N, C-alpha and C positions, 0 to 999 in steps of 0.2 A: 459802182456807183448804182450798181440794184440796190444796195443795200442803205447808200442816202435814199433812191425814191421809197423804200419800204417806208424805211422811216417817216421821211417826208407824210405819205402817207398815215401812217398810224397815228401822227400829231395832227396833223389839219381831222382828220375824224375824230379824235375826242374834243378838240376844239368846238366845232360843231354840233355838237351834243350838248351844250348849254343852255340852248333854248329849242323846245319842239312845242307843237301844236299835238294835243288828243281832244278829240269827239267827247265831252263827258254826256250828252243828251242830245238823244237824236227820236225819232218816231215809234222807235222802239222802247224806249226808257219808260219805264212805269212810274207814275205820281199820284197824287193824292188829287181824287177827283170829284167835281159836283157839277152832276146833271139834272140836277134836283130847282134851277132857279127859275124856269120858264120864262119870260118875253119880262126886262129888269125895265125897259126901256122907263117906267115910272117912274123912277129912281134917279133919272139921270140928270147927272149937272150939269153937261157940256156942252149942252144947247144942240140935242141933234143927235149925238155921234150912235147913240143905240136906238135908230124908228123905231116907229110901229111896226108890227106882223105887217107880212106882203112887202107889197111897196107902197102903203098908204103913204110914209111923208117922203117918199123918192127914195133917191137912193146917193147918200153923200157922199162925200169927199172930203175925210177932216183928216187934219194930221196936229195932233197935241202937243201943243207945248208944252207944258206943267202940267203936273197931276188937275184930276177933273172936278176931284171934291166929290165923291159919289159916297150918300149918303147911305152906308149899309146896314143901319142900323133900320131904314126903315125894310130892309126884306131878309127876316133872319133866315132864310136856307143859307146865309153866306155861313151865320155862326157868330162867336160872340165880338172875334177880333180876327180875320182870318189871316188879312196882311202880318201880323204879331205872332203867328202858329196857332192860335187860341180858334177852335173849329168847331167846338162844344155847341150842340142846339142848332147847327147845319145840317146839311143833307149831302154830308162829304162820304166818300169812300172810307171805311173801315181802314184803310192800309191802301199802299201804294198796289197800284193796278195798270193793267193797258189802256194807254192812253188814245179812243178811237178821236181815227184822221173826221170823219164825219160824224153829224147829229142832227137832232130832231128837226128840222125846220120852225124855227121861227120860235128858236129858244134859246137861252145863252146857258154858256158852262164857261166852271174856272178848273183851272190847272195850276197845283204846287208840284215843284221837280227841288227836295232836297238834295244837295250834292257835299262834298268835303270837295276841299282843296288843301295840297299839301305844301304849297307856298304861296307867295304873292306871284296872281297872275294876273294873265288878259287877257278878256273873254270876246268871243266874236259870236254875236246871235245870228243868222240866218234863218228866217220866215215868215211863213204865206199865211194867210187868210181868206176864208170867203165867211164873210164883211170885214166885218170889226176885229180889235185886237188889240189890248192893252197891256204892258207890261209892268211888273215894279218886280228891283231884285232888294230882298230884306225891307220890304217894304216903303223905297225908295223908287219913287215912280223913273220909269228906262223911258216910253217910248208910244205913244198911241197914234193908230191910222185907222182910218175907215174909207174904201173906194169900189165901185164897180169892178164887177171881174171876179173870178174864180182865184184859186189860191195856188201858190207860184211857191217854191221854198227860196227861189233868189227874190221873192218880192219888196225883202223891209232887211239891210242889213244893218245891224247894230255892234257897235262894237262899246264895252268898258274898259277902263283901263289901271293897272293899279289895287285891284281886286283882292283884301286880307287874306291868309289861310286859315282855314278853319271852318266851319258849317254856314250851309247857305242854302234861300230859298230862291227859287225861282218864280214865279207868280202869274200867270195868266189868266186872264178873262177874254174869254169869245164871245161876238155877236154874232149874230145873225136877222135876219130882217128877210124872208121871204126866199124863193128861188131853188137852192141849195144849199150845200156847206162843204168845207173842206179845208185840211189845217196839214202844218210842214214844219219842220223847226231841225236847226244843229247847232248847237253850242260846244265849238272848241275853246280850250283855256290852253294858254299859253305861258310857258314861265316867264314872269316879269324881270327885270332885271333887277338886281337888291343895290344897294347903294351902301356903299363899301361904311365901316361905322366910323373911320377918322380918313379925313382928304388923303388922296394917294396911296393908300395904301389897299393893294387890290384884295377883295373879298375872296374867303379861304378856298373856292373852287377853282375861281381865277391862277390862283396864285399857284395852285398844283397841278394845273394845266403849263404854268408857266417852266414851274420846276422839272417837270417832264421833258417838255419842247428843250432847255438846255443840256439838261440831261443826255439827249438821243443827238445834239448838235456836237455837245462835245463829245463822245463816242465817237460818232462819223468824222472827227475833226483825228482823235489819235489812230483812228484804224488809216486815216490819210497819211500822217506822219511815220506811222509804221511801215507802211508799204513802198513810203519815199526812202526811208532809210534800208530799208532790207534793198531796194533797188539798187540803193548809193554801194553794199556793200558787195554787191556780185560786181560793178564797176572797180 
């Protein structure tokens, strides 16, 4: 029975490692950083998402349901086309740097985290900011929100399913309009299940684990039969 328990634990452990979450971005992750934007409310296409300095335009509570369509061309410090990786002409850092969790009050800042996925994965983003944030993945809008109050890592939760293997960029625009600043982020990548190429045929990883399980149970059965036969011989 002891052998049975050990083998079962081993099989269950192998099965449990098929999917796992790994933190790929957090507050210590370096990224490209742009703190030369100043107050960008004059190019806001979202109807007040980036208010003027101080609290002159109130403290808005806005959720963006779609890309606000900011006209970045009106503000050259973003560079030629930052959401598509062209930073030329902008006030970006020369390379990845530590991203500060606070910045100059009444200024807005932009961040790009470049990362690679070894396989198709699901992403989960926990973030918070004082006061507003817009997030894109590879130039595609994900989320936008501004509200009163400080920054909390559990402020916003964003899930993205089935992100393809390969190189990606998480692009963030942080907004502030007075009082104080703050920012926190954590991004997990979880291996997504891969659909089998033919219906009913297990993917290679699952097939290997299945074969291991079958082999282990066969060994258990063989041992049990051997013990029974020896017991009968003694009789």
